[in-house]
Gaussian input, Z-matrix of N, CA and C with variables (Angstrom, degrees):
# hf/3-21g

backbone

0 1
 N
 C     1     B1
 C     2     B2     1     A1
 N     3     B3     2     A2     1     D1
 C     4     B4     3     A3     2     D2
 C     5     B5     4     A4     3     D3
 N     6     B6     5     A5     4     D4
 C     7     B7     6     A6     5     D5
 C     8     B8     7     A7     6     D6
 N     9     B9     8     A8     7     D7
 C    10    B10     9     A9     8     D8
 C    11    B11    10    A10     9     D9
 N    12    B12    11    A11    10    D10
 C    13    B13    12    A12    11    D11
 C    14    B14    13    A13    12    D12
 N    15    B15    14    A14    13    D13
 C    16    B16    15    A15    14    D14
 C    17    B17    16    A16    15    D15
 N    18    B18    17    A17    16    D16
 C    19    B19    18    A18    17    D17
 C    20    B20    19    A19    18    D18
 N    21    B21    20    A20    19    D19
 C    22    B22    21    A21    20    D20
 C    23    B23    22    A22    21    D21
 N    24    B24    23    A23    22    D22
 C    25    B25    24    A24    23    D23
 C    26    B26    25    A25    24    D24
 N    27    B27    26    A26    25    D25
 C    28    B28    27    A27    26    D26
 C    29    B29    28    A28    27    D27
 N    30    B30    29    A29    28    D28
 C    31    B31    30    A30    29    D29
 C    32    B32    31    A31    30    D30
 N    33    B33    32    A32    31    D31
 C    34    B34    33    A33    32    D32
 C    35    B35    34    A34    33    D33
 N    36    B36    35    A35    34    D34
 C    37    B37    36    A36    35    D35
 C    38    B38    37    A37    36    D36
 N    39    B39    38    A38    37    D37
 C    40    B40    39    A39    38    D38
 C    41    B41    40    A40    39    D39
 N    42    B42    41    A41    40    D40
 C    43    B43    42    A42    41    D41
 C    44    B44    43    A43    42    D42
 N    45    B45    44    A44    43    D43
 C    46    B46    45    A45    44    D44
 C    47    B47    46    A46    45    D45
 N    48    B48    47    A47    46    D46
 C    49    B49    48    A48    47    D47
 C    50    B50    49    A49    48    D48
 N    51    B51    50    A50    49    D49
 C    52    B52    51    A51    50    D50
 C    53    B53    52    A52    51    D51
 N    54    B54    53    A53    52    D52
 C    55    B55    54    A54    53    D53
 C    56    B56    55    A55    54    D54
 N    57    B57    56    A56    55    D55
 C    58    B58    57    A57    56    D56
 C    59    B59    58    A58    57    D57
 N    60    B60    59    A59    58    D58
 C    61    B61    60    A60    59    D59
 C    62    B62    61    A61    60    D60
 N    63    B63    62    A62    61    D61
 C    64    B64    63    A63    62    D62
 C    65    B65    64    A64    63    D63
 N    66    B66    65    A65    64    D64
 C    67    B67    66    A66    65    D65
 C    68    B68    67    A67    66    D66
 N    69    B69    68    A68    67    D67
 C    70    B70    69    A69    68    D68
 C    71    B71    70    A70    69    D69
 N    72    B72    71    A71    70    D70
 C    73    B73    72    A72    71    D71
 C    74    B74    73    A73    72    D72
 N    75    B75    74    A74    73    D73
 C    76    B76    75    A75    74    D74
 C    77    B77    76    A76    75    D75
 N    78    B78    77    A77    76    D76
 C    79    B79    78    A78    77    D77
 C    80    B80    79    A79    78    D78
 N    81    B81    80    A80    79    D79
 C    82    B82    81    A81    80    D80
 C    83    B83    82    A82    81    D81
 N    84    B84    83    A83    82    D82
 C    85    B85    84    A84    83    D83
 C    86    B86    85    A85    84    D84
 N    87    B87    86    A86    85    D85
 C    88    B88    87    A87    86    D86
 C    89    B89    88    A88    87    D87
 N    90    B90    89    A89    88    D88
 C    91    B91    90    A90    89    D89
 C    92    B92    91    A91    90    D90
 N    93    B93    92    A92    91    D91
 C    94    B94    93    A93    92    D92
 C    95    B95    94    A94    93    D93
 N    96    B96    95    A95    94    D94
 C    97    B97    96    A96    95    D95
 C    98    B98    97    A97    96    D96
 N    99    B99    98    A98    97    D97
 C   100   B100    99    A99    98    D98
 C   101   B101   100   A100    99    D99
 N   102   B102   101   A101   100   D100
 C   103   B103   102   A102   101   D101
 C   104   B104   103   A103   102   D102
 N   105   B105   104   A104   103   D103
 C   106   B106   105   A105   104   D104
 C   107   B107   106   A106   105   D105
 N   108   B108   107   A107   106   D106
 C   109   B109   108   A108   107   D107
 C   110   B110   109   A109   108   D108
 N   111   B111   110   A110   109   D109
 C   112   B112   111   A111   110   D110
 C   113   B113   112   A112   111   D111
 N   114   B114   113   A113   112   D112
 C   115   B115   114   A114   113   D113
 C   116   B116   115   A115   114   D114
 N   117   B117   116   A116   115   D115
 C   118   B118   117   A117   116   D116
 C   119   B119   118   A118   117   D117
 N   120   B120   119   A119   118   D118
 C   121   B121   120   A120   119   D119
 C   122   B122   121   A121   120   D120
 N   123   B123   122   A122   121   D121
 C   124   B124   123   A123   122   D122
 C   125   B125   124   A124   123   D123
 N   126   B126   125   A125   124   D124
 C   127   B127   126   A126   125   D125
 C   128   B128   127   A127   126   D126
 N   129   B129   128   A128   127   D127
 C   130   B130   129   A129   128   D128
 C   131   B131   130   A130   129   D129
 N   132   B132   131   A131   130   D130
 C   133   B133   132   A132   131   D131
 C   134   B134   133   A133   132   D132
 N   135   B135   134   A134   133   D133
 C   136   B136   135   A135   134   D134
 C   137   B137   136   A136   135   D135
 N   138   B138   137   A137   136   D136
 C   139   B139   138   A138   137   D137
 C   140   B140   139   A139   138   D138
 N   141   B141   140   A140   139   D139
 C   142   B142   141   A141   140   D140
 C   143   B143   142   A142   141   D141
 N   144   B144   143   A143   142   D142
 C   145   B145   144   A144   143   D143
 C   146   B146   145   A145   144   D144
 N   147   B147   146   A146   145   D145
 C   148   B148   147   A147   146   D146
 C   149   B149   148   A148   147   D147
 N   150   B150   149   A149   148   D148
 C   151   B151   150   A150   149   D149
 C   152   B152   151   A151   150   D150
 N   153   B153   152   A152   151   D151
 C   154   B154   153   A153   152   D152
 C   155   B155   154   A154   153   D153
 N   156   B156   155   A155   154   D154
 C   157   B157   156   A156   155   D155
 C   158   B158   157   A157   156   D156
 N   159   B159   158   A158   157   D157
 C   160   B160   159   A159   158   D158
 C   161   B161   160   A160   159   D159
 N   162   B162   161   A161   160   D160
 C   163   B163   162   A162   161   D161
 C   164   B164   163   A163   162   D162
 N   165   B165   164   A164   163   D163
 C   166   B166   165   A165   164   D164
 C   167   B167   166   A166   165   D165
 N   168   B168   167   A167   166   D166
 C   169   B169   168   A168   167   D167
 C   170   B170   169   A169   168   D168
 N   171   B171   170   A170   169   D169
 C   172   B172   171   A171   170   D170
 C   173   B173   172   A172   171   D171
 N   174   B174   173   A173   172   D172
 C   175   B175   174   A174   173   D173
 C   176   B176   175   A175   174   D174
 N   177   B177   176   A176   175   D175
 C   178   B178   177   A177   176   D176
 C   179   B179   178   A178   177   D177
 N   180   B180   179   A179   178   D178
 C   181   B181   180   A180   179   D179
 C   182   B182   181   A181   180   D180
 N   183   B183   182   A182   181   D181
 C   184   B184   183   A183   182   D182
 C   185   B185   184   A184   183   D183
 N   186   B186   185   A185   184   D184
 C   187   B187   186   A186   185   D185
 C   188   B188   187   A187   186   D186
 N   189   B189   188   A188   187   D187
 C   190   B190   189   A189   188   D188
 C   191   B191   190   A190   189   D189
 N   192   B192   191   A191   190   D190
 C   193   B193   192   A192   191   D191
 C   194   B194   193   A193   192   D192
 N   195   B195   194   A194   193   D193
 C   196   B196   195   A195   194   D194
 C   197   B197   196   A196   195   D195
 N   198   B198   197   A197   196   D196
 C   199   B199   198   A198   197   D197
 C   200   B200   199   A199   198   D198
 N   201   B201   200   A200   199   D199
 C   202   B202   201   A201   200   D200
 C   203   B203   202   A202   201   D201
 N   204   B204   203   A203   202   D202
 C   205   B205   204   A204   203   D203
 C   206   B206   205   A205   204   D204
 N   207   B207   206   A206   205   D205
 C   208   B208   207   A207   206   D206
 C   209   B209   208   A208   207   D207
 N   210   B210   209   A209   208   D208
 C   211   B211   210   A210   209   D209
 C   212   B212   211   A211   210   D210
 N   213   B213   212   A212   211   D211
 C   214   B214   213   A213   212   D212
 C   215   B215   214   A214   213   D213
 N   216   B216   215   A215   214   D214
 C   217   B217   216   A216   215   D215
 C   218   B218   217   A217   216   D216
 N   219   B219   218   A218   217   D217
 C   220   B220   219   A219   218   D218
 C   221   B221   220   A220   219   D219
 N   222   B222   221   A221   220   D220
 C   223   B223   222   A222   221   D221
 C   224   B224   223   A223   222   D222
 N   225   B225   224   A224   223   D223
 C   226   B226   225   A225   224   D224
 C   227   B227   226   A226   225   D225
 N   228   B228   227   A227   226   D226
 C   229   B229   228   A228   227   D227
 C   230   B230   229   A229   228   D228
 N   231   B231   230   A230   229   D229
 C   232   B232   231   A231   230   D230
 C   233   B233   232   A232   231   D231
 N   234   B234   233   A233   232   D232
 C   235   B235   234   A234   233   D233
 C   236   B236   235   A235   234   D234
 N   237   B237   236   A236   235   D235
 C   238   B238   237   A237   236   D236
 C   239   B239   238   A238   237   D237
 N   240   B240   239   A239   238   D238
 C   241   B241   240   A240   239   D239
 C   242   B242   241   A241   240   D240
 N   243   B243   242   A242   241   D241
 C   244   B244   243   A243   242   D242
 C   245   B245   244   A244   243   D243
 N   246   B246   245   A245   244   D244
 C   247   B247   246   A246   245   D245
 C   248   B248   247   A247   246   D246
 N   249   B249   248   A248   247   D247
 C   250   B250   249   A249   248   D248
 C   251   B251   250   A250   249   D249
 N   252   B252   251   A251   250   D250
 C   253   B253   252   A252   251   D251
 C   254   B254   253   A253   252   D252
 N   255   B255   254   A254   253   D253
 C   256   B256   255   A255   254   D254
 C   257   B257   256   A256   255   D255
 N   258   B258   257   A257   256   D256
 C   259   B259   258   A258   257   D257
 C   260   B260   259   A259   258   D258
 N   261   B261   260   A260   259   D259
 C   262   B262   261   A261   260   D260
 C   263   B263   262   A262   261   D261
 N   264   B264   263   A263   262   D262
 C   265   B265   264   A264   263   D263
 C   266   B266   265   A265   264   D264
 N   267   B267   266   A266   265   D265
 C   268   B268   267   A267   266   D266
 C   269   B269   268   A268   267   D267
 N   270   B270   269   A269   268   D268
 C   271   B271   270   A270   269   D269
 C   272   B272   271   A271   270   D270
 N   273   B273   272   A272   271   D271
 C   274   B274   273   A273   272   D272
 C   275   B275   274   A274   273   D273
 N   276   B276   275   A275   274   D274
 C   277   B277   276   A276   275   D275
 C   278   B278   277   A277   276   D276
 N   279   B279   278   A278   277   D277
 C   280   B280   279   A279   278   D278
 C   281   B281   280   A280   279   D279
 N   282   B282   281   A281   280   D280
 C   283   B283   282   A282   281   D281
 C   284   B284   283   A283   282   D282
 N   285   B285   284   A284   283   D283
 C   286   B286   285   A285   284   D284
 C   287   B287   286   A286   285   D285
 N   288   B288   287   A287   286   D286
 C   289   B289   288   A288   287   D287
 C   290   B290   289   A289   288   D288
 N   291   B291   290   A290   289   D289
 C   292   B292   291   A291   290   D290
 C   293   B293   292   A292   291   D291
 N   294   B294   293   A293   292   D292
 C   295   B295   294   A294   293   D293
 C   296   B296   295   A295   294   D294
 N   297   B297   296   A296   295   D295
 C   298   B298   297   A297   296   D296
 C   299   B299   298   A298   297   D297
 N   300   B300   299   A299   298   D298
 C   301   B301   300   A300   299   D299
 C   302   B302   301   A301   300   D300
 N   303   B303   302   A302   301   D301
 C   304   B304   303   A303   302   D302
 C   305   B305   304   A304   303   D303
 N   306   B306   305   A305   304   D304
 C   307   B307   306   A306   305   D305
 C   308   B308   307   A307   306   D306
 N   309   B309   308   A308   307   D307
 C   310   B310   309   A309   308   D308
 C   311   B311   310   A310   309   D309
 N   312   B312   311   A311   310   D310
 C   313   B313   312   A312   311   D311
 C   314   B314   313   A313   312   D312
 N   315   B315   314   A314   313   D313
 C   316   B316   315   A315   314   D314
 C   317   B317   316   A316   315   D315
 N   318   B318   317   A317   316   D316
 C   319   B319   318   A318   317   D317
 C   320   B320   319   A319   318   D318
 N   321   B321   320   A320   319   D319
 C   322   B322   321   A321   320   D320
 C   323   B323   322   A322   321   D321

   B1=1.4204
   B2=1.5284
   B3=1.2872
   B4=1.5389
   B5=1.4465
   B6=1.3224
   B7=1.5043
   B8=1.5221
   B9=1.4189
   B10=1.4913
   B11=1.4599
   B12=1.4042
   B13=1.3958
   B14=1.4727
   B15=1.3294
   B16=1.4330
   B17=1.5277
   B18=1.2529
   B19=1.4902
   B20=1.5735
   B21=1.3676
   B22=1.4271
   B23=1.4249
   B24=1.3883
   B25=1.4323
   B26=1.5993
   B27=1.3185
   B28=1.4596
   B29=1.5294
   B30=1.2895
   B31=1.4376
   B32=1.4836
   B33=1.2336
   B34=1.5411
   B35=1.4429
   B36=1.3430
   B37=1.4954
   B38=1.4912
   B39=1.2986
   B40=1.4462
   B41=1.5504
   B42=1.3449
   B43=1.4197
   B44=1.4866
   B45=1.3012
   B46=1.5544
   B47=1.5092
   B48=1.3157
   B49=1.3485
   B50=1.4502
   B51=1.3778
   B52=1.4729
   B53=1.5835
   B54=1.4046
   B55=1.4902
   B56=1.4500
   B57=1.2464
   B58=1.4036
   B59=1.4609
   B60=1.3623
   B61=1.4462
   B62=1.5234
   B63=1.2506
   B64=1.5211
   B65=1.6081
   B66=1.2540
   B67=1.4898
   B68=1.4455
   B69=1.3754
   B70=1.4815
   B71=1.5865
   B72=1.2876
   B73=1.4486
   B74=1.5222
   B75=1.3557
   B76=1.4180
   B77=1.6177
   B78=1.3455
   B79=1.4702
   B80=1.5684
   B81=1.2939
   B82=1.4968
   B83=1.5203
   B84=1.2707
   B85=1.5076
   B86=1.5927
   B87=1.2688
   B88=1.4558
   B89=1.5186
   B90=1.2967
   B91=1.4489
   B92=1.5445
   B93=1.3360
   B94=1.4034
   B95=1.6060
   B96=1.3306
   B97=1.4791
   B98=1.4640
   B99=1.3808
   B100=1.3603
   B101=1.5261
   B102=1.3418
   B103=1.4787
   B104=1.5084
   B105=1.3760
   B106=1.4528
   B107=1.5240
   B108=1.2896
   B109=1.4367
   B110=1.4681
   B111=1.3030
   B112=1.5302
   B113=1.4802
   B114=1.3365
   B115=1.4064
   B116=1.4266
   B117=1.4052
   B118=1.4812
   B119=1.5703
   B120=1.3349
   B121=1.4292
   B122=1.5342
   B123=1.3325
   B124=1.4265
   B125=1.5358
   B126=1.2631
   B127=1.4252
   B128=1.6169
   B129=1.2870
   B130=1.4980
   B131=1.5830
   B132=1.3032
   B133=1.4685
   B134=1.5366
   B135=1.3688
   B136=1.4732
   B137=1.4291
   B138=1.3235
   B139=1.4442
   B140=1.5032
   B141=1.2486
   B142=1.5389
   B143=1.5559
   B144=1.3248
   B145=1.4420
   B146=1.5453
   B147=1.4111
   B148=1.4394
   B149=1.4980
   B150=1.3351
   B151=1.4783
   B152=1.4328
   B153=1.3056
   B154=1.4179
   B155=1.5301
   B156=1.4017
   B157=1.4328
   B158=1.5503
   B159=1.2860
   B160=1.4888
   B161=1.5713
   B162=1.3598
   B163=1.5010
   B164=1.5133
   B165=1.3084
   B166=1.5358
   B167=1.3843
   B168=1.2777
   B169=1.5297
   B170=1.5428
   B171=1.3019
   B172=1.4564
   B173=1.4453
   B174=1.3471
   B175=1.5684
   B176=1.4806
   B177=1.4201
   B178=1.4340
   B179=1.5185
   B180=1.3194
   B181=1.4346
   B182=1.5251
   B183=1.2686
   B184=1.3959
   B185=1.5434
   B186=1.3012
   B187=1.4382
   B188=1.4926
   B189=1.3862
   B190=1.4419
   B191=1.4695
   B192=1.2596
   B193=1.5074
   B194=1.4702
   B195=1.3824
   B196=1.4618
   B197=1.5134
   B198=1.3060
   B199=1.5110
   B200=1.5334
   B201=1.3325
   B202=1.4731
   B203=1.4355
   B204=1.3569
   B205=1.4600
   B206=1.5133
   B207=1.3409
   B208=1.4615
   B209=1.5370
   B210=1.2762
   B211=1.4502
   B212=1.5896
   B213=1.3258
   B214=1.4022
   B215=1.4994
   B216=1.3037
   B217=1.3838
   B218=1.5760
   B219=1.3556
   B220=1.5294
   B221=1.4721
   B222=1.3015
   B223=1.4600
   B224=1.4749
   B225=1.4281
   B226=1.3829
   B227=1.5428
   B228=1.3067
   B229=1.4516
   B230=1.5128
   B231=1.2931
   B232=1.5067
   B233=1.5294
   B234=1.2826
   B235=1.4889
   B236=1.5293
   B237=1.2632
   B238=1.5694
   B239=1.4199
   B240=1.3656
   B241=1.5330
   B242=1.4732
   B243=1.3055
   B244=1.4631
   B245=1.4456
   B246=1.3202
   B247=1.5393
   B248=1.6257
   B249=1.2890
   B250=1.4789
   B251=1.4970
   B252=1.2613
   B253=1.4695
   B254=1.6054
   B255=1.4053
   B256=1.4995
   B257=1.5446
   B258=1.3326
   B259=1.5750
   B260=1.5188
   B261=1.2738
   B262=1.4724
   B263=1.4665
   B264=1.2713
   B265=1.4734
   B266=1.4659
   B267=1.3421
   B268=1.4178
   B269=1.5245
   B270=1.2729
   B271=1.5622
   B272=1.4402
   B273=1.3707
   B274=1.4140
   B275=1.5400
   B276=1.2923
   B277=1.3782
   B278=1.4556
   B279=1.3630
   B280=1.4515
   B281=1.4532
   B282=1.3325
   B283=1.4210
   B284=1.5107
   B285=1.2792
   B286=1.4649
   B287=1.4696
   B288=1.3457
   B289=1.4757
   B290=1.5023
   B291=1.2932
   B292=1.4648
   B293=1.4835
   B294=1.2981
   B295=1.5124
   B296=1.5214
   B297=1.3212
   B298=1.4168
   B299=1.5698
   B300=1.3169
   B301=1.5105
   B302=1.5439
   B303=1.3350
   B304=1.4349
   B305=1.6383
   B306=1.3747
   B307=1.4175
   B308=1.4505
   B309=1.3963
   B310=1.4103
   B311=1.5382
   B312=1.3382
   B313=1.5002
   B314=1.5412
   B315=1.2934
   B316=1.4399
   B317=1.5666
   B318=1.4169
   B319=1.4750
   B320=1.5281
   B321=1.3241
   B322=1.4760
   B323=1.4439
   A1=109.08
   A2=116.11
   A3=117.90
   A4=108.13
   A5=119.20
   A6=125.90
   A7=104.46
   A8=113.43
   A9=118.76
   A10=102.50
   A11=116.09
   A12=124.37
   A13=109.91
   A14=118.63
   A15=120.23
   A16=107.81
   A17=120.69
   A18=122.14
   A19=105.56
   A20=108.72
   A21=118.36
   A22=111.33
   A23=118.67
   A24=121.47
   A25=107.65
   A26=116.11
   A27=116.81
   A28=116.22
   A29=117.10
   A30=120.69
   A31=113.84
   A32=117.45
   A33=121.84
   A34=110.26
   A35=123.67
   A36=124.00
   A37=105.99
   A38=118.91
   A39=123.42
   A40=117.26
   A41=118.24
   A42=118.83
   A43=114.44
   A44=116.01
   A45=116.60
   A46=115.73
   A47=124.26
   A48=118.72
   A49=116.10
   A50=114.64
   A51=118.11
   A52=113.40
   A53=113.96
   A54=118.35
   A55=111.87
   A56=126.58
   A57=129.69
   A58=108.82
   A59=124.72
   A60=124.65
   A61=113.48
   A62=110.99
   A63=119.11
   A64=111.60
   A65=118.42
   A66=120.61
   A67=111.61
   A68=114.57
   A69=118.49
   A70=109.98
   A71=110.40
   A72=124.86
   A73=111.69
   A74=117.79
   A75=121.16
   A76=103.67
   A77=115.96
   A78=117.28
   A79=115.28
   A80=113.01
   A81=113.97
   A82=116.13
   A83=115.53
   A84=120.90
   A85=104.94
   A86=123.91
   A87=123.91
   A88=111.41
   A89=115.15
   A90=119.80
   A91=108.25
   A92=116.16
   A93=120.17
   A94=114.78
   A95=110.02
   A96=115.22
   A97=110.59
   A98=123.01
   A99=126.41
   A100=116.02
   A101=115.37
   A102=122.62
   A103=107.84
   A104=115.02
   A105=122.29
   A106=111.42
   A107=118.13
   A108=120.37
   A109=115.66
   A110=112.33
   A111=119.10
   A112=107.42
   A113=120.53
   A114=120.26
   A115=115.30
   A116=113.90
   A117=119.39
   A118=113.79
   A119=112.44
   A120=119.21
   A121=110.07
   A122=119.15
   A123=126.13
   A124=111.83
   A125=117.57
   A126=121.86
   A127=116.29
   A128=114.75
   A129=120.48
   A130=108.14
   A131=109.96
   A132=117.73
   A133=116.14
   A134=115.55
   A135=117.71
   A136=114.60
   A137=119.50
   A138=118.70
   A139=116.74
   A140=120.16
   A141=123.07
   A142=105.66
   A143=115.39
   A144=119.42
   A145=110.45
   A146=115.77
   A147=122.14
   A148=112.23
   A149=119.59
   A150=120.78
   A151=115.34
   A152=114.68
   A153=123.39
   A154=108.44
   A155=114.12
   A156=117.12
   A157=117.40
   A158=112.10
   A159=115.07
   A160=107.59
   A161=105.30
   A162=115.12
   A163=109.01
   A164=116.28
   A165=118.65
   A166=108.07
   A167=113.86
   A168=126.91
   A169=102.64
   A170=117.79
   A171=117.56
   A172=115.22
   A173=118.40
   A174=120.17
   A175=103.95
   A176=118.16
   A177=118.40
   A178=115.35
   A179=115.71
   A180=117.68
   A181=111.54
   A182=117.20
   A183=122.10
   A184=112.20
   A185=121.55
   A186=122.36
   A187=113.24
   A188=117.08
   A189=124.54
   A190=116.12
   A191=123.42
   A192=123.38
   A193=104.97
   A194=118.44
   A195=124.40
   A196=111.70
   A197=115.22
   A198=119.34
   A199=104.27
   A200=116.54
   A201=124.20
   A202=108.86
   A203=116.25
   A204=119.98
   A205=110.46
   A206=116.73
   A207=122.65
   A208=107.96
   A209=116.01
   A210=120.56
   A211=107.80
   A212=117.29
   A213=123.81
   A214=116.20
   A215=122.55
   A216=126.31
   A217=107.78
   A218=115.14
   A219=119.74
   A220=109.58
   A221=118.53
   A222=125.99
   A223=110.73
   A224=121.79
   A225=120.47
   A226=112.53
   A227=117.95
   A228=121.13
   A229=116.14
   A230=117.22
   A231=119.07
   A232=108.87
   A233=114.00
   A234=120.89
   A235=109.61
   A236=118.08
   A237=127.96
   A238=103.18
   A239=113.28
   A240=115.54
   A241=109.97
   A242=117.75
   A243=125.68
   A244=109.17
   A245=119.61
   A246=120.32
   A247=106.40
   A248=113.03
   A249=120.19
   A250=116.33
   A251=112.61
   A252=116.95
   A253=97.84
   A254=111.84
   A255=111.62
   A256=108.57
   A257=105.84
   A258=116.42
   A259=111.12
   A260=119.87
   A261=123.65
   A262=112.19
   A263=119.40
   A264=124.25
   A265=109.88
   A266=118.02
   A267=119.18
   A268=110.98
   A269=119.84
   A270=128.99
   A271=109.41
   A272=114.40
   A273=122.96
   A274=109.89
   A275=119.17
   A276=123.10
   A277=116.56
   A278=115.92
   A279=124.58
   A280=110.85
   A281=115.73
   A282=121.99
   A283=109.19
   A284=115.01
   A285=122.97
   A286=109.98
   A287=120.79
   A288=121.48
   A289=109.50
   A290=114.53
   A291=120.63
   A292=108.15
   A293=113.18
   A294=123.89
   A295=106.64
   A296=118.28
   A297=120.41
   A298=106.36
   A299=118.19
   A300=121.93
   A301=113.95
   A302=117.10
   A303=121.64
   A304=109.60
   A305=121.23
   A306=124.00
   A307=111.50
   A308=119.51
   A309=120.35
   A310=107.04
   A311=117.22
   A312=121.72
   A313=108.58
   A314=119.21
   A315=126.76
   A316=108.68
   A317=115.92
   A318=119.42
   A319=105.72
   A320=112.47
   A321=116.51
   A322=112.91
   D1=136.67
   D2=-179.49
   D3=-121.35
   D4=154.08
   D5=179.78
   D6=-135.61
   D7=139.97
   D8=-175.68
   D9=-131.36
   D10=146.22
   D11=176.48
   D12=-153.01
   D13=142.66
   D14=174.92
   D15=-115.01
   D16=132.10
   D17=-179.75
   D18=-139.86
   D19=165.53
   D20=175.23
   D21=-141.45
   D22=129.31
   D23=177.32
   D24=-89.62
   D25=115.80
   D26=-176.83
   D27=-72.16
   D28=162.74
   D29=-178.32
   D30=-67.85
   D31=-13.77
   D32=-178.55
   D33=-93.96
   D34=6.45
   D35=-175.91
   D36=-64.91
   D37=137.13
   D38=-177.29
   D39=-61.24
   D40=-18.81
   D41=178.45
   D42=-85.48
   D43=-3.90
   D44=-176.66
   D45=-85.13
   D46=-34.95
   D47=176.24
   D48=-58.28
   D49=127.12
   D50=-176.28
   D51=92.15
   D52=-7.78
   D53=-177.65
   D54=-124.72
   D55=68.26
   D56=7.87
   D57=-128.94
   D58=141.11
   D59=-173.09
   D60=-57.25
   D61=133.86
   D62=-178.59
   D63=80.85
   D64=-16.73
   D65=174.07
   D66=-151.96
   D67=79.74
   D68=-172.21
   D69=-68.59
   D70=140.25
   D71=175.08
   D72=-125.53
   D73=133.89
   D74=179.60
   D75=-72.39
   D76=127.07
   D77=175.51
   D78=-60.41
   D79=145.37
   D80=178.54
   D81=-58.32
   D82=-29.87
   D83=-178.94
   D84=-64.41
   D85=-34.15
   D86=178.70
   D87=-73.72
   D88=-29.69
   D89=174.27
   D90=-66.97
   D91=-47.52
   D92=177.24
   D93=-59.29
   D94=-40.79
   D95=178.86
   D96=-58.95
   D97=-40.90
   D98=174.89
   D99=-64.49
   D100=-31.37
   D101=173.15
   D102=-60.32
   D103=-51.38
   D104=-179.27
   D105=-62.97
   D106=-40.01
   D107=175.24
   D108=-60.75
   D109=-36.50
   D110=177.91
   D111=-62.91
   D112=-44.71
   D113=176.32
   D114=-61.54
   D115=-38.86
   D116=-177.00
   D117=-70.19
   D118=-28.36
   D119=175.64
   D120=-62.38
   D121=-31.84
   D122=179.37
   D123=-83.91
   D124=-50.94
   D125=-172.13
   D126=-101.48
   D127=-9.33
   D128=176.45
   D129=103.22
   D130=166.59
   D131=179.02
   D132=-67.69
   D133=-10.94
   D134=174.75
   D135=-72.77
   D136=-9.41
   D137=-179.82
   D138=-61.28
   D139=130.71
   D140=-175.78
   D141=-113.41
   D142=124.25
   D143=171.62
   D144=-77.90
   D145=124.06
   D146=-178.66
   D147=-103.89
   D148=-6.80
   D149=-174.48
   D150=174.66
   D151=155.45
   D152=174.21
   D153=-132.20
   D154=82.87
   D155=-176.18
   D156=-58.70
   D157=-33.04
   D158=176.64
   D159=-153.55
   D160=138.42
   D161=177.78
   D162=-146.52
   D163=124.06
   D164=175.96
   D165=-125.29
   D166=122.07
   D167=176.30
   D168=-94.83
   D169=106.42
   D170=-172.87
   D171=-108.62
   D172=-8.71
   D173=-173.97
   D174=-156.99
   D175=138.19
   D176=175.76
   D177=-68.85
   D178=142.35
   D179=173.18
   D180=-101.70
   D181=129.12
   D182=-179.22
   D183=-90.11
   D184=144.73
   D185=175.51
   D186=-52.70
   D187=137.82
   D188=-176.44
   D189=80.23
   D190=-5.73
   D191=177.72
   D192=-76.28
   D193=139.76
   D194=177.55
   D195=-77.88
   D196=114.37
   D197=-171.81
   D198=-101.85
   D199=123.47
   D200=173.62
   D201=-92.21
   D202=121.16
   D203=175.41
   D204=-109.26
   D205=120.38
   D206=177.36
   D207=-110.78
   D208=128.54
   D209=-179.97
   D210=-123.57
   D211=121.65
   D212=170.67
   D213=-106.12
   D214=115.17
   D215=-176.82
   D216=-71.39
   D217=121.91
   D218=179.91
   D219=-87.13
   D220=-42.74
   D221=175.89
   D222=-151.71
   D223=-165.02
   D224=-173.10
   D225=-75.09
   D226=-9.03
   D227=-179.42
   D228=-127.73
   D229=4.65
   D230=-174.04
   D231=-140.52
   D232=139.08
   D233=176.55
   D234=-134.69
   D235=147.51
   D236=172.51
   D237=-97.33
   D238=140.20
   D239=175.44
   D240=-134.33
   D241=151.73
   D242=175.52
   D243=-135.26
   D244=127.57
   D245=177.29
   D246=-116.11
   D247=123.44
   D248=179.30
   D249=-126.78
   D250=156.68
   D251=170.98
   D252=-125.54
   D253=112.21
   D254=-172.87
   D255=68.29
   D256=-134.39
   D257=176.28
   D258=-92.77
   D259=-3.65
   D260=-177.70
   D261=-85.19
   D262=122.23
   D263=176.59
   D264=-75.64
   D265=126.53
   D266=173.18
   D267=-97.97
   D268=-37.61
   D269=-175.16
   D270=-153.96
   D271=148.40
   D272=175.26
   D273=-153.63
   D274=159.96
   D275=179.06
   D276=160.29
   D277=-153.21
   D278=177.41
   D279=-138.34
   D280=150.66
   D281=-179.44
   D282=-135.01
   D283=142.00
   D284=178.52
   D285=-106.89
   D286=141.25
   D287=178.65
   D288=-151.91
   D289=170.11
   D290=169.34
   D291=-145.11
   D292=162.29
   D293=-174.43
   D294=-124.93
   D295=143.26
   D296=172.93
   D297=-57.44
   D298=157.98
   D299=-176.75
   D300=-58.73
   D301=-29.84
   D302=-173.80
   D303=-94.45
   D304=1.31
   D305=-178.81
   D306=-73.47
   D307=138.80
   D308=175.93
   D309=-136.69
   D310=149.01
   D311=-179.78
   D312=-48.54
   D313=140.03
   D314=175.64
   D315=-82.50
   D316=-33.57
   D317=-177.11
   D318=-125.48
   D319=153.49
   D320=179.18
   D321=-90.81

């Protein structure tokens, strides 16, 4: 099962001042937060992240750029993700998670 979402971190985000003056870059932790939010949009807010076995931040994300997040579920507790701006990969890796026993996907 795959999930896709397009997001943009605005230039007014509170994490951007000082990161970096004169050339703002979206911090990698915000990119990862959007990956997690993409999973939560599918499974619900009860989703718990249990690990990040691999994360590679390969290109800076500028404020306002449309970031496309693709998530492919590998099994019931692991998913691979890729974050791109156009054809440029910003981040990729895998994420582990678990759901409470009564959790069900919100979207099909």
